[in-house]
SELUM-860225 format. One record per residue (C-alpha): x, y, z. Coordinates in Angstrom, 2 decimals. Example, Ala and Ser with C-alpha at 12.3 -4.5 7.8 and 13.67 -1.06 7.14 Angstrom:
2
u; v; w
12.30; -4.50; 7.80
13.67; -1.06; 7.14
This chain:
268
u; v; w
18.58; -7.90; -10.94
16.35; -4.95; -10.04
17.95; -1.54; -10.53
17.78; 0.32; -7.21
19.54; 3.50; -8.32
16.51; 5.05; -10.02
12.74; 5.17; -9.56
12.79; 6.43; -5.97
10.71; 9.29; -4.60
10.60; 11.58; -1.60
13.12; 13.43; 0.52
16.68; 12.25; 1.08
15.76; 10.16; 4.12
12.89; 8.47; 2.29
15.08; 7.73; -0.74
17.79; 6.22; 1.47
15.18; 4.04; 3.14
13.82; 2.86; -0.20
17.33; 2.09; -1.49
18.18; -0.01; 1.55
14.89; -1.85; 1.43
14.98; -2.59; -2.30
18.47; -4.01; -1.79
17.08; -6.34; 0.89
14.05; -7.37; -1.18
15.03; -11.04; -1.35
15.50; -11.22; 2.42
12.09; -9.63; 3.05
10.51; -12.23; 0.81
12.26; -15.10; 2.61
12.51; -14.15; 6.30
9.83; -15.43; 8.71
8.02; -12.50; 10.27
9.15; -10.02; 7.60
6.89; -8.09; 5.23
7.78; -6.54; 1.87
6.23; -3.15; 2.57
7.69; -1.40; -0.52
8.75; 1.86; 1.15
10.37; 0.49; 4.29
10.99; -2.71; 6.29
7.95; -4.39; 7.81
6.74; -7.21; 10.01
3.50; -9.09; 10.57
4.97; -11.09; 13.47
7.31; -8.95; 15.62
8.27; -11.77; 17.97
9.19; -14.04; 15.08
11.18; -11.32; 13.32
12.85; -10.38; 16.60
12.74; -7.22; 18.65
16.51; -6.76; 18.47
16.17; -6.57; 14.69
13.21; -4.21; 14.97
15.14; -1.91; 17.31
18.17; -1.94; 15.01
15.96; -1.13; 12.02
14.41; 1.84; 13.78
17.83; 3.06; 14.91
19.51; 2.68; 11.52
16.67; 3.33; 9.08
14.12; 5.34; 11.04
10.91; 3.46; 10.23
9.28; 0.04; 10.17
5.69; -0.93; 9.45
3.67; -3.37; 11.53
1.04; -5.27; 9.53
-1.96; -7.32; 10.72
-1.15; -7.00; 14.39
-3.82; -8.44; 16.74
-5.63; -5.50; 18.31
-5.15; -6.83; 21.82
-1.36; -6.99; 21.20
-1.04; -3.33; 20.20
-0.64; -1.93; 23.77
2.36; -4.19; 24.38
3.91; -3.12; 21.07
3.37; 0.53; 21.97
5.14; -0.04; 25.30
8.08; -1.86; 23.72
8.48; 0.90; 21.17
8.29; 3.59; 23.86
11.11; 1.83; 25.73
13.39; 2.50; 22.73
12.15; 6.05; 22.16
9.73; 5.26; 19.34
6.00; 5.53; 18.70
3.53; 4.08; 16.24
0.65; 5.50; 14.21
-2.10; 2.92; 13.69
-4.59; 2.39; 10.87
-7.70; 0.24; 10.86
-7.72; -2.85; 8.63
-10.44; -3.68; 6.11
-10.42; -6.90; 4.12
-12.62; -9.19; 2.11
-12.70; -12.50; 0.25
-12.56; -12.96; -3.51
-16.29; -13.64; -4.04
-17.47; -10.58; -2.10
-14.94; -8.39; -3.90
-15.99; -9.58; -7.36
-19.68; -9.11; -6.60
-19.16; -5.58; -5.31
-16.62; -4.39; -7.89
-18.42; -5.89; -10.89
-21.47; -3.89; -9.90
-19.51; -0.63; -9.85
-17.63; -1.34; -13.07
-20.57; -2.66; -15.12
-21.16; 0.68; -16.81
-18.04; 2.20; -18.42
-17.40; 5.91; -17.79
-16.87; 8.22; -20.75
-15.20; 10.82; -18.53
-12.26; 8.53; -17.71
-9.74; 6.57; -19.77
-7.79; 3.68; -18.27
-4.10; 3.60; -19.14
-3.01; 0.30; -20.69
-0.41; -1.97; -19.06
2.33; -1.12; -21.54
2.07; 2.62; -20.89
1.79; 2.01; -17.15
5.14; 0.18; -17.22
7.01; 3.02; -18.93
9.62; 4.52; -16.52
8.81; 8.08; -17.57
5.11; 7.58; -17.06
5.70; 5.93; -13.68
7.59; 9.01; -12.59
4.54; 11.07; -13.57
2.40; 8.72; -11.48
4.72; 9.18; -8.50
4.57; 12.97; -8.82
0.77; 12.83; -9.07
0.49; 10.67; -5.94
2.80; 12.98; -4.02
0.83; 16.05; -5.13
-2.31; 14.33; -3.77
-0.63; 13.82; -0.39
0.26; 10.12; -0.78
3.87; 8.91; -0.45
4.40; 6.89; -3.65
6.11; 3.54; -3.96
9.34; 3.14; -5.98
8.77; 2.54; -9.67
10.31; -0.93; -9.31
7.35; -1.89; -7.12
4.71; -0.07; -9.17
5.86; -1.80; -12.37
5.88; -5.30; -10.85
9.66; -5.81; -10.93
9.65; -6.84; -7.27
6.66; -9.18; -7.52
3.14; -9.44; -8.99
1.39; -6.08; -8.90
-1.34; -4.13; -10.64
-1.40; -0.36; -11.16
-4.69; 1.26; -12.16
-4.31; 4.72; -13.71
-7.18; 6.77; -15.10
-6.71; 9.85; -17.27
-8.92; 12.75; -18.28
-9.94; 12.30; -21.94
-10.04; 16.08; -22.33
-6.31; 16.62; -21.80
-4.76; 13.20; -21.14
-3.68; 14.24; -17.64
-3.69; 11.69; -14.82
-7.01; 11.79; -12.99
-6.73; 8.93; -10.48
-4.55; 6.01; -9.36
-4.76; 2.86; -7.25
-2.35; -0.02; -6.72
-2.29; -3.59; -5.43
0.45; -6.16; -4.71
1.43; -9.00; -2.34
3.33; -7.77; 0.74
3.41; -11.03; 2.71
5.89; -13.85; 2.19
5.34; -17.60; 2.19
5.86; -17.85; 5.96
2.88; -15.60; 6.69
-0.71; -16.77; 7.22
-1.62; -13.82; 4.96
0.60; -14.89; 2.04
-2.37; -15.14; -0.37
-3.75; -11.72; 0.66
-3.05; -8.70; -1.53
-2.87; -5.14; -0.25
-4.54; -2.31; -2.15
-3.97; 1.39; -1.71
-2.24; 4.49; -3.10
-5.72; 5.70; -4.07
-5.47; 9.27; -5.37
-7.89; 11.49; -7.27
-7.21; 14.85; -8.91
-8.79; 17.59; -6.80
-11.19; 18.85; -9.46
-12.51; 15.31; -10.07
-13.33; 14.42; -6.49
-16.85; 13.67; -5.22
-17.75; 12.16; -8.60
-17.18; 8.47; -7.80
-13.73; 8.47; -9.44
-11.99; 7.13; -6.32
-14.47; 4.29; -6.03
-14.02; 3.45; -9.70
-10.22; 3.34; -9.67
-10.16; 1.47; -6.34
-12.58; -1.13; -7.71
-10.33; -1.59; -10.75
-7.26; -2.26; -8.61
-9.04; -4.53; -6.12
-10.76; -6.57; -8.82
-7.44; -6.97; -10.66
-5.85; -8.22; -7.43
-8.13; -11.26; -7.45
-8.63; -11.80; -11.20
-5.10; -11.01; -12.43
-2.86; -11.57; -9.42
-4.85; -14.49; -7.99
-5.35; -13.10; -4.49
-7.79; -14.99; -2.27
-8.37; -11.88; -0.14
-7.60; -8.16; -0.41
-6.98; -5.70; 2.41
-6.82; -1.93; 2.71
-6.03; 0.45; 5.56
-7.88; 3.57; 6.70
-8.90; 5.29; 9.88
-12.50; 4.90; 10.94
-12.59; 8.67; 11.37
-12.06; 9.01; 7.61
-15.66; 8.23; 6.76
-15.35; 8.84; 3.02
-12.41; 6.44; 2.62
-14.09; 3.78; 4.74
-17.27; 3.96; 2.68
-15.30; 3.68; -0.57
-13.44; 0.62; 0.74
-16.59; -1.08; 2.01
-18.37; -0.50; -1.30
-15.62; -2.60; -2.92
-16.50; -5.64; -0.79
-14.13; -5.16; 2.15
-15.18; -5.03; 5.79
-13.60; -3.67; 8.97
-11.43; -6.14; 10.88
-11.75; -5.06; 14.53
-9.32; -7.83; 15.52
-6.32; -6.38; 13.62
-4.42; -3.12; 13.16
-1.55; -1.93; 10.98
0.77; 1.02; 11.45
4.15; 2.69; 11.01
6.65; 3.01; 13.86
9.23; 5.81; 13.93
11.40; 7.55; 16.50
9.29; 9.85; 18.68
8.85; 13.25; 17.07
9.92; 12.15; 13.59
8.14; 13.61; 10.57
5.31; 11.32; 9.46
6.28; 9.19; 6.46
2.79; 9.28; 4.98
-0.64; 10.55; 5.93
């Protein structure tokens, strides 16, 4: 049984949310319309999951993520959320198939970098090191996942961590796992994200390198048939990095986080 008393991160509200969701992990993996979103409850089919359940989740837990929602359905979702005093922040969806991902990522990873060292899987599974990874992600402005998710205790996952050979400090991270359950049409699609780069190492291709490592591992190690990432089209640098890894914008789908109106954003 997964230990849910340690490995959490964030403020008290975020930790409570993670505790509740880790405790309901089995249900998220088995319930039609539910998504295992790691930090909070989620859905990729609101009608199937049920709006009464969604409303109760927002009332009791304060957040729920909507994944792979048809773009033309988003206005109705916004209206239904507004009726219960909530609002949603949307991200654009990028995804790609295995072959395109391998072709793109192999090209970027063909020449090893002597200014980066990849942390091995054993070190990356160490609880103390995972806490360092969480702190690094948070310092870079990204809300980290619980260590139980990062280490693969809650399902197949891959964590790419690069360090600076000069001092051994973490230089960059990226992560991939399967959020969708067997009832979803996206069950074979992995999600990749949590891409962070130390400030003094930015604009040197480090983000592209670590993202390519995580995305390639999603298809070669986890067996994903597709991989998706989220960004806003206004974030040109992130979109270019994602597209260079073989993913393309999906104008027909959006993903986002719903919270009570005026609540502090859970992540950027």
